[in-house]
LOPAFI-412106 format. One record per residue (C-alpha): residue number from 0; residue in three letters; x, y, z. Coordinates in steps of 0.2 Angstrom, whole numbers. Example, Ala and Ser with C-alpha at 12.3 -4.5 7.8 and 13.67 -1.06 7.14 Angstrom:
2
{torba 0,ALA,{62,-22,39}}
{torba 1,SER,{68,-5,36}}
//
This chain:
175
{torba 0,MET,{0,0,0}}
{torba 1,ARG,{7,17,-4}}
{torba 2,TYR,{6,31,9}}
{torba 3,ILE,{10,49,10}}
{torba 4,ALA,{18,57,26}}
{torba 5,LEU,{15,75,28}}
{torba 6,LEU,{27,82,42}}
{torba 7,ARG,{22,98,51}}
{torba 8,GLY,{33,113,50}}
{torba 9,ILE,{50,106,45}}
{torba 10,ASN,{62,116,35}}
{torba 11,VAL,{51,131,34}}
{torba 12,GLY,{58,148,39}}
{torba 13,GLY,{74,141,45}}
{torba 14,ASN,{65,132,60}}
{torba 15,THR,{66,113,63}}
{torba 16,MET,{78,109,50}}
{torba 17,ILE,{80,91,45}}
{torba 18,LYS,{88,85,28}}
{torba 19,MET,{76,76,17}}
{torba 20,ALA,{89,63,13}}
{torba 21,ASP,{91,60,32}}
{torba 22,LEU,{72,58,33}}
{torba 23,LYS,{72,47,18}}
{torba 24,SER,{85,35,26}}
{torba 25,SER,{75,35,43}}
{torba 26,PHE,{60,29,33}}
{torba 27,GLU,{70,16,25}}
{torba 28,GLU,{76,10,42}}
{torba 29,LEU,{58,8,47}}
{torba 30,GLY,{56,-5,33}}
{torba 31,PHE,{47,7,21}}
{torba 32,LYS,{50,3,3}}
{torba 33,ASN,{51,15,-12}}
{torba 34,VAL,{53,30,-2}}
{torba 35,VAL,{52,46,-12}}
{torba 36,SER,{53,64,-5}}
{torba 37,TYR,{45,79,-13}}
{torba 38,ILE,{53,97,-10}}
{torba 39,ASN,{61,101,6}}
{torba 40,SER,{46,103,17}}
{torba 41,GLY,{42,86,24}}
{torba 42,ASN,{33,76,10}}
{torba 43,LEU,{37,58,8}}
{torba 44,ALA,{29,44,-1}}
{torba 45,PHE,{32,26,3}}
{torba 46,ASP,{26,8,2}}
{torba 47,VAL,{22,-3,17}}
{torba 48,THR,{11,-18,21}}
{torba 49,LYS,{-6,-12,24}}
{torba 50,SER,{-7,-5,42}}
{torba 51,SER,{-18,8,50}}
{torba 52,GLU,{-13,26,47}}
{torba 53,GLU,{-12,29,66}}
{torba 54,LYS,{1,15,69}}
{torba 55,ILE,{12,21,54}}
{torba 56,CYS,{10,39,61}}
{torba 57,THR,{16,34,78}}
{torba 58,LYS,{30,24,71}}
{torba 59,ILE,{36,39,61}}
{torba 60,GLU,{34,51,75}}
{torba 61,LYS,{44,40,87}}
{torba 62,ALA,{58,38,75}}
{torba 63,ILE,{60,56,71}}
{torba 64,ALA,{60,60,90}}
{torba 65,LYS,{73,47,93}}
{torba 66,GLY,{84,50,77}}
{torba 67,PHE,{82,69,76}}
{torba 68,GLY,{78,74,94}}
{torba 69,LYS,{62,83,88}}
{torba 70,ALA,{44,81,91}}
{torba 71,ILE,{36,83,74}}
{torba 72,PRO,{17,80,71}}
{torba 73,VAL,{15,69,56}}
{torba 74,MET,{-1,67,46}}
{torba 75,ILE,{-3,51,35}}
{torba 76,ARG,{-14,47,20}}
{torba 77,GLU,{-16,33,8}}
{torba 78,GLN,{-9,40,-8}}
{torba 79,SER,{-26,36,-17}}
{torba 80,SER,{-35,47,-5}}
{torba 81,ILE,{-25,62,-11}}
{torba 82,GLN,{-34,61,-28}}
{torba 83,ASN,{-50,62,-18}}
{torba 84,VAL,{-44,78,-10}}
{torba 85,LEU,{-41,85,-28}}
{torba 86,ASP,{-57,79,-35}}
{torba 87,ASN,{-68,86,-20}}
{torba 88,ASN,{-61,103,-20}}
{torba 89,PRO,{-76,114,-16}}
{torba 90,PHE,{-66,129,-23}}
{torba 91,HIS,{-63,122,-40}}
{torba 92,GLY,{-62,136,-53}}
{torba 93,ALA,{-62,149,-40}}
{torba 94,PHE,{-43,152,-39}}
{torba 95,GLU,{-31,159,-52}}
{torba 96,THR,{-15,153,-45}}
{torba 97,HIS,{-10,138,-34}}
{torba 98,LYS,{-3,150,-21}}
{torba 99,HIS,{-21,155,-17}}
{torba 100,MET,{-27,137,-14}}
{torba 101,HIS,{-21,127,1}}
{torba 102,VAL,{-26,111,9}}
{torba 103,LEU,{-23,108,28}}
{torba 104,PHE,{-22,90,33}}
{torba 105,MET,{-28,85,50}}
{torba 106,LYS,{-26,69,60}}
{torba 107,GLU,{-44,68,65}}
{torba 108,LYS,{-60,76,59}}
{torba 109,MET,{-63,94,65}}
{torba 110,PRO,{-77,95,78}}
{torba 111,LYS,{-93,104,72}}
{torba 112,ASP,{-91,118,84}}
{torba 113,LYS,{-74,122,78}}
{torba 114,GLN,{-80,121,60}}
{torba 115,GLU,{-93,134,64}}
{torba 116,GLN,{-79,145,72}}
{torba 117,LEU,{-69,144,57}}
{torba 118,LYS,{-83,148,45}}
{torba 119,ALA,{-88,163,56}}
{torba 120,ALA,{-70,170,54}}
{torba 121,GLU,{-71,170,35}}
{torba 122,THR,{-69,186,25}}
{torba 123,GLU,{-72,190,7}}
{torba 124,TYR,{-54,185,4}}
{torba 125,GLU,{-53,170,14}}
{torba 126,LYS,{-65,155,12}}
{torba 127,PHE,{-64,138,21}}
{torba 128,GLU,{-72,122,19}}
{torba 129,VAL,{-70,106,30}}
{torba 130,ILE,{-72,89,21}}
{torba 131,ASP,{-67,74,31}}
{torba 132,ARG,{-50,77,38}}
{torba 133,GLU,{-45,91,26}}
{torba 134,ILE,{-48,110,27}}
{torba 135,TYR,{-49,118,10}}
{torba 136,ALA,{-42,136,11}}
{torba 137,LEU,{-45,148,-3}}
{torba 138,LEU,{-34,163,1}}
{torba 139,LYS,{-36,176,-12}}
{torba 140,GLU,{-23,188,-4}}
{torba 141,GLY,{-11,174,0}}
{torba 142,VAL,{-5,166,16}}
{torba 143,ALA,{4,179,25}}
{torba 144,ASP,{-10,190,32}}
{torba 145,SER,{-23,176,32}}
{torba 146,LEU,{-31,167,47}}
{torba 147,LEU,{-19,153,42}}
{torba 148,GLY,{-4,164,42}}
{torba 149,LYS,{-8,171,59}}
{torba 150,GLY,{-10,153,66}}
{torba 151,PHE,{-29,155,70}}
{torba 152,ILE,{-33,136,67}}
{torba 153,GLU,{-19,130,78}}
{torba 154,LYS,{-19,143,91}}
{torba 155,LYS,{-37,148,93}}
{torba 156,LEU,{-46,133,87}}
{torba 157,LYS,{-32,121,95}}
{torba 158,VAL,{-33,110,79}}
{torba 159,PRO,{-16,103,73}}
{torba 160,VAL,{-14,105,54}}
{torba 161,THR,{-1,104,41}}
{torba 162,GLY,{-4,114,25}}
{torba 163,ARG,{1,112,7}}
{torba 164,ASN,{-2,123,-8}}
{torba 165,TRP,{-12,116,-22}}
{torba 166,ARG,{3,112,-33}}
{torba 167,THR,{11,102,-19}}
{torba 168,VAL,{-6,92,-17}}
{torba 169,GLU,{-6,89,-36}}
{torba 170,LYS,{11,82,-35}}
{torba 171,LEU,{8,71,-20}}
{torba 172,ALA,{-5,62,-30}}
{torba 173,GLU,{8,57,-42}}
{torba 174,LEU,{22,52,-30}}
//
C-alpha cells in the first residue's frame, strides 16, 4: 500500500531543519519501501504492508523523536485518498494561482463547533471548507496576512494541521 507522510513545520523559515535525505533514510530504516521525498518541506511517499494510518504515524513520530531529537506532528494518508482531495475541491475554478489554494491536513475530523468558528471567521478574501480530515483554504490575498498565516486554526481553534499549496497536493497524488 502506498502512503504519503506530511510532516508539520519542518524546513520552513529556518526552523526545525531536517535534511530530506536523512528523513528518507530513517523511513527506509523503518522498513518502508520505495521512499520518495518531494521538495524540502516534509513530504514523503512510501510503500508498506497495509497498516492503520495511526500505527504508521506513531512509528514515524517516534523515529523522528529518537533520530532527530524533535517532536514533529505527522499526518498520514493513503496516496489514493490524495486524488479524492483533488477531486472534491469545493473551490474548483475559484482560484487563479496555486498560491491561493491550500489544503490543511488534520489527524482527525474537526469537531462541528470548531468548524462553525472557522466559518464565522471567513472574510471575502478567505474561504474555508472542511471535508473529512481536510480543510480547503481559498486565500485570495495569500497566506501571510490570512487566518492561516496568523495561526488561527492551531492557536485559537487548537486543531493541529499541516498545510500544502495546491501544486504540492497535485504532486503528492503522483508520487
